[in-house]
C-alpha positions in Angstrom: 6.0 -10.8 -13.4 3.1 -13.3 -13.8 -0.4 -13.2 -12.4 -2.9 -15.9 -12.4 -6.4 -16.0 -11.0 -7.2 -19.0 -8.7 -10.8 -18.5 -7.7 -13.7 -16.0 -8.1 -16.4 -15.2 -5.5 -19.9 -15.9 -6.6 -21.5 -13.0 -4.7 -19.1 -10.3 -5.5 -16.1 -9.3 -7.8 -13.6 -10.7 -5.2 -11.0 -13.1 -6.5 -7.9 -14.9 -5.3 -4.8 -15.1 -7.3 -1.0 -15.4 -7.3 1.6 -12.9 -8.4 5.0 -14.3 -9.2 8.1 -12.2 -9.3 11.8 -13.1 -9.3 11.7 -12.8 -5.5 8.8 -15.1 -4.8 5.0 -15.8 -5.0 2.5 -13.4 -3.5 -1.0 -14.7 -2.8 -3.8 -12.2 -3.5 -5.7 -10.4 -2.1 -2.6 -9.1 -0.3 -1.8 -6.3 2.2 1.7 -4.9 1.8 3.3 -3.5 4.9 4.7 0.0 4.3 8.5 0.3 4.6 8.8 4.0 3.5 12.6 4.3 4.1 13.5 0.7 3.4 12.2 -0.5 6.8 8.7 -1.2 8.3 8.8 1.1 11.3 9.5 -0.7 14.7 9.4 -4.1 13.0 12.4 -6.5 12.6 12.6 -8.4 9.3 12.5 -11.7 11.2 9.2 -10.7 12.7 7.8 -9.7 9.3 8.7 -13.1 8.0 7.8 -15.2 11.1 4.8 -13.4 12.7 3.4 -11.2 10.0 4.2 -13.7 7.3 4.6 -10.9 4.7 5.6 -11.8 1.1 6.0 -8.2 -0.1 6.8 -4.8 1.4 6.9 -1.3 0.1 9.6 1.3 -0.2 9.3 4.9 -1.3 11.2 6.5 -4.1 11.1 10.0 -2.7 12.3 9.1 0.8 15.0 6.6 -0.4 16.2 9.1 -3.0 16.8 11.7 -0.3 18.1 9.4 2.4 20.3 7.3 2.2 20.5 8.3 -1.5 20.5 6.1 -4.5 24.3 6.0 -4.7 24.4 4.2 -1.4 21.7 1.7 -2.4 23.4 1.0 -5.8 26.7 0.5 -4.0 25.0 -2.0 -1.7 23.7 -3.9 -4.8 20.1 -2.8 -4.7 17.4 -2.4 -2.0 17.1 -6.2 -1.3 20.8 -6.4 -0.3 20.7 -3.0 1.4 17.9 -3.9 3.8 18.1 -7.7 3.8 14.6 -8.4 2.5 14.8 -11.4 0.2 11.2 -11.3 -0.9 9.3 -9.0 -3.3 9.6 -5.2 -2.9 7.4 -2.5 -4.5 8.3 1.2 -4.7 5.9 4.1 -4.9 7.1 6.7 -7.4 7.0 9.6 -5.0 4.0 11.2 -6.6 2.0 11.1 -3.4 4.9 12.7 -1.4 5.2 15.4 -3.9 1.4 16.0 -3.6 1.8 16.3 0.1 4.5 19.0 -0.3 2.1 21.3 -2.1 3.4 24.4 -0.4 7.0 23.8 -1.4 6.9 22.4 -4.9 6.3 23.6 -8.5 4.7 21.4 -11.1 5.4 21.8 -14.8 5.0 19.7 -17.9 8.5 18.5 -17.5 8.1 17.3 -13.9 8.1 18.6 -10.3 10.6 20.8 -8.6 10.4 20.4 -4.8 12.2 21.1 -1.6 13.5 18.3 0.6 11.6 18.0 3.9 15.0 17.1 5.5 17.2 20.0 4.7 15.3 22.3 2.3 17.5 21.5 -0.7 15.9 21.7 -4.1 15.4 18.7 -6.4 13.5 17.8 -9.6 11.6 14.7 -10.4 10.8 14.0 -14.0 9.1 10.8 -15.3 12.5 9.7 -16.7 14.4 10.5 -13.5 11.8 8.6 -11.4 12.2 5.5 -13.6 16.0 5.8 -13.4 15.8 6.1 -9.6 13.6 3.1 -9.3 15.8 1.1 -11.6 18.7 1.9 -9.2 16.7 1.2 -6.1 15.9 -2.2 -7.6 12.3 -2.9 -6.5 10.5 -5.8 -8.3 7.4 -3.6 -8.9 7.8 0.1 -9.6 5.2 2.8 -10.1 4.8 5.4 -12.9 5.2 9.0 -11.9 1.8 10.7 -11.4 0.2 13.7 -9.8 -2.2 12.8 -6.9 -5.0 15.4 -6.8 -6.3 16.6 -3.4 -9.9 16.5 -2.2 -11.9 18.6 -2.8 -10.6 19.3 -6.3 -12.2 21.3 -9.1 -13.1 19.4 -12.2 -10.9 21.5 -14.5 -7.9 20.9 -12.3 -8.6 17.2 -12.0 -8.8 16.9 -15.8 -5.6 18.9 -16.3 -3.8 16.7 -13.6 -5.1 13.5 -15.2 -3.9 14.6 -18.6 -0.4 15.4 -17.4 -0.3 12.0 -15.5 -1.1 10.3 -18.8 1.6 12.2 -20.7 4.0 11.4 -17.9 3.0 7.7 -18.1 4.0 7.6 -21.8 7.4 9.1 -20.9 7.8 6.6 -18.0 7.0 3.6 -20.3 9.4 4.9 -23.0 12.2 5.3 -20.4 11.4 1.9 -18.8 11.6 0.2 -22.2 14.9 1.9 -23.1 16.7 0.9 -19.8 17.5 -2.4 -18.2 17.4 -3.8 -14.6 20.7 -3.4 -12.8 20.8 -6.4 -10.5 19.9 -9.5 -12.6 16.2 -9.8 -11.9 13.2 -8.4 -13.7 11.2 -5.3 -12.8 7.6 -4.5 -13.6 6.1 -1.1 -14.2 2.5 -0.3 -13.0 0.6 2.7 -14.4 -1.7 4.6 -12.1 -5.4 5.6 -12.8 -6.2 9.1 -11.7 -9.3 11.4 -12.2 -10.2 12.5 -8.7 -13.9 11.8 -7.9 -15.3 12.4 -11.4 -16.8 9.4 -13.1 -16.1 10.5 -16.6 -12.4 11.3 -15.8 -12.0 8.0 -14.0 -13.4 6.2 -17.0 -11.1 8.0 -19.4 -8.1 7.3 -17.2 -8.9 3.7 -16.6 -9.4 3.1 -20.4 -6.1 4.9 -21.2 -4.2 2.8 -18.6 -5.9 -0.4 -19.8 -4.8 0.2 -23.4 -1.1 0.0 -22.3 -1.7 -3.7 -21.3 0.8 -3.4 -18.5 1.5 -6.4 -16.2 -0.4 -4.7 -13.4 -2.3 -1.5 -12.8 -2.8 0.8 -9.8 -5.7 3.1 -8.7 -4.4 6.3 -7.1 -5.9 9.5 -5.8 -8.4 7.9 -3.4 -8.5 7.8 0.4 -7.4 11.5 0.4 -10.4 12.8 2.2 -13.4 12.0 -0.1 -16.5 10.4 1.4 -16.1 6.6 1.7 -19.0 5.9 -0.6 -17.3 7.9 -3.4 -14.1 5.9 -2.9 -16.0 2.7 -3.4 -17.9 4.1 -6.4 -14.7 5.2 -8.1 -13.0 1.8 -7.4 -15.9 -0.2 -8.7 -16.0 1.9 -11.9 -12.3 1.5 -12.5 -12.2 -2.2 -11.7 -14.8 -2.9 -14.3 -12.6 -1.3 -16.9 -9.1 -2.4 -16.0 -8.0 -5.8 -17.5 -9.5 -8.7 -15.5 -6.4 -10.8 -15.9 -4.0 -8.3 -14.4 -3.6 -7.4 -10.7 -5.3 -4.3 -9.4 -3.5 -2.2 -6.7 -5.5 0.3 -4.7 -2.9 2.7 -3.3 -2.9 3.9 0.3 -6.1 2.1 1.4 -7.0 1.7 4.2 -9.0 0.6 7.2 -9.9 -3.1 7.7 -13.4 -2.2 6.5 -12.1 -0.4 3.4 -10.0 -3.5 2.6 -12.9 -5.9 2.8 -15.2 -3.7 0.8 -12.6 -3.1 -1.9 -11.7 -6.8 -2.1 -15.4 -7.3 -2.9 -15.1 -4.8 -5.8 -12.2 -6.7 -7.3 -9.0 -5.2 -5.8 -6.0 -7.5 -5.4 -3.3 -5.4 -3.6 -3.4 -2.9 -0.8 -1.0 -0.8 1.3 -1.5 1.6 4.1 0.4 3.1 7.0 -2.5 2.8 9.4 -1.5 -0.5 11.1 1.9 0.8 12.1 1.1 4.5 12.6 -2.0 3.7 14.7 -0.1 1.0 16.5 2.6 3.4 17.5 -0.1 5.6 19.0 -1.7 2.8 21.0 -4.6 1.8 18.7 -5.0 -1.9 18.1 -7.2 -3.5 15.4 -8.8 -6.8 16.4 -11.4 -9.3 15.1 -13.9 -7.8 17.6 -13.2 -4.1 17.0 -10.7 -1.3 17.9 -8.9 -0.9 21.2 -7.2 2.2 22.6 -4.5 0.6 24.7 -3.9 3.8 26.7 -7.4 3.8 28.2 -7.8 3.5 31.9 -10.1 0.5 31.5 -7.2 -1.8 30.6 -5.2 -0.9 33.7 -6.0 -4.1 35.6 -7.3 -6.2 32.7 -5.1 -9.3 32.6 -6.8 -11.0 29.7 -4.8 -11.5 26.6 -4.7 -8.8 23.8 -6.2 -11.3 21.4 -8.9 -13.4 23.2 -9.7 -15.4 20.1 -6.6 -17.6 20.3 -4.9 -16.1 17.2 -1.6 -14.6 18.2 0.0 -12.1 15.9 3.2 -11.9 17.9 5.6 -14.5 19.1 3.8 -14.7 22.5 0.7 -13.3 24.0 0.7 -10.1 26.1 -2.0 -8.9 28.5 -3.9 -5.7 28.0 -2.7 -4.4 31.3 0.9 -5.1 30.5 0.7 -3.4 27.0 -1.1 -0.4 28.5 1.7 -0.1 31.1 4.3 -0.1 28.4 2.5 2.8 26.6 2.0 4.8 29.7 5.6 4.3 30.7 6.6 5.3 27.1 8.6 2.1 26.6 9.9 1.5 23.1 8.5 -2.0 23.3 4.9 -0.7 23.3 4.8 0.5 19.7 6.8 -2.5 18.6 4.2 -5.0 20.0 1.3 -2.9 18.8 2.6 -2.5 15.3 3.4 -6.1 15.0 0.0 -7.0 16.3 -1.7 -4.7 13.8 0.3 -5.9 10.8 -0.4 -9.5 11.8 -4.1 -8.7 12.0 -4.1 -7.1 8.6 -2.3 -10.1 7.0 -4.8 -12.4 8.8 -7.7 -10.4 7.3 -6.5 -10.8 3.7 -5.5 -14.4 4.3 -8.9 -15.2 5.7 -10.5 -13.3 2.8 -8.7 -15.6 0.4 -9.9 -18.7 2.3 -13.5 -17.4 2.3 -13.4 -16.6 -1.5 -12.0 -20.0 -2.2 -14.8 -21.6 -0.2 -17.4 -19.5 -1.9 -18.5 -17.9 1.4 -16.7 -14.5 1.2 -19.8 -12.2 1.0 -21.5 -13.8 4.0 -18.3 -13.7 6.0 -17.5 -10.1 5.0 -20.9 -8.8 6.1 -20.5 -10.4 9.5 -17.0 -9.0 9.9 -18.0 -5.5 8.9 -20.3 -5.3 11.9 -17.4 -6.0 14.3 -14.5 -4.2 12.8 -15.6 -0.6 13.6 -16.7 -1.3 17.2 -14.8 0.6 19.9 -14.0 -2.0 22.5 
């Protein structure tokens, strides 16, 4: 994987760049649609390419390991051939999913024993096994195994968790270096910064990760319930320490406002389930604010969903029609809404790139922030 910086914003730490993998070029800042089980929910691949214009999507190690199972994916020839996505794929290590299973897992120095959310069967993830699984899945960018701490989190626990994440990272790197890709293209391993909301721990973790000189680095353990100001504070601190010539990936973030603010802090890569999850529930993100498409007010509103002339789907739909689809519980409703939201998120990062390249990002961002949280 290669990364080059194209331009830097004069009024912030925002920058534009290009990540090159064996499956294509990704312009940054980038938002990556989440395809947990190898598919972005309710979205056809052709729509991801044509309307959303995504160059990279995510899969998840935990979910793909449990279903369909890595044997099936290996037999298919890797995740790209299994799901038909010819561009870049990133896989999360499963650390966040293990965190979310706090009631049914046991964490030790060796790894994590957990129960499947599907059938209750017991499994173990070690750093070595997680690397082996991701080698078999075949994503272009794979993540180190970590523990994501909850919020709130006591300092002693956060430190203990960070330390074990660092020890697991060493094991992940050793395993990665001692194994090879299975499908004839290169894979890249990203370490993950942890440390909860404690400045000294975040500093230690960022410095530890930076010393490995990996091809890219991730920031984890944020957007888990902490105040938004603390998220920005931790991100800014870490971005100042991580290598400037490597892409920075803020995991699981977030709202359109979060994305713009963190771009300004120097983040290059984002992912979040919000655009599809909220879309399935009738919430649309737009340039003028947020719309709940189930509201009565849209019942006889025959104006187009996007009144600014930028269509994020292959044709424009009216608010009244989309509301009707939601009220009637038609499958098409979450499909249209999810596609719209993903298109909006990709528009947001694309426009951010344009503004950074023009030197007008900070001014544009401040104008957008006033609109994005409005309830229309």
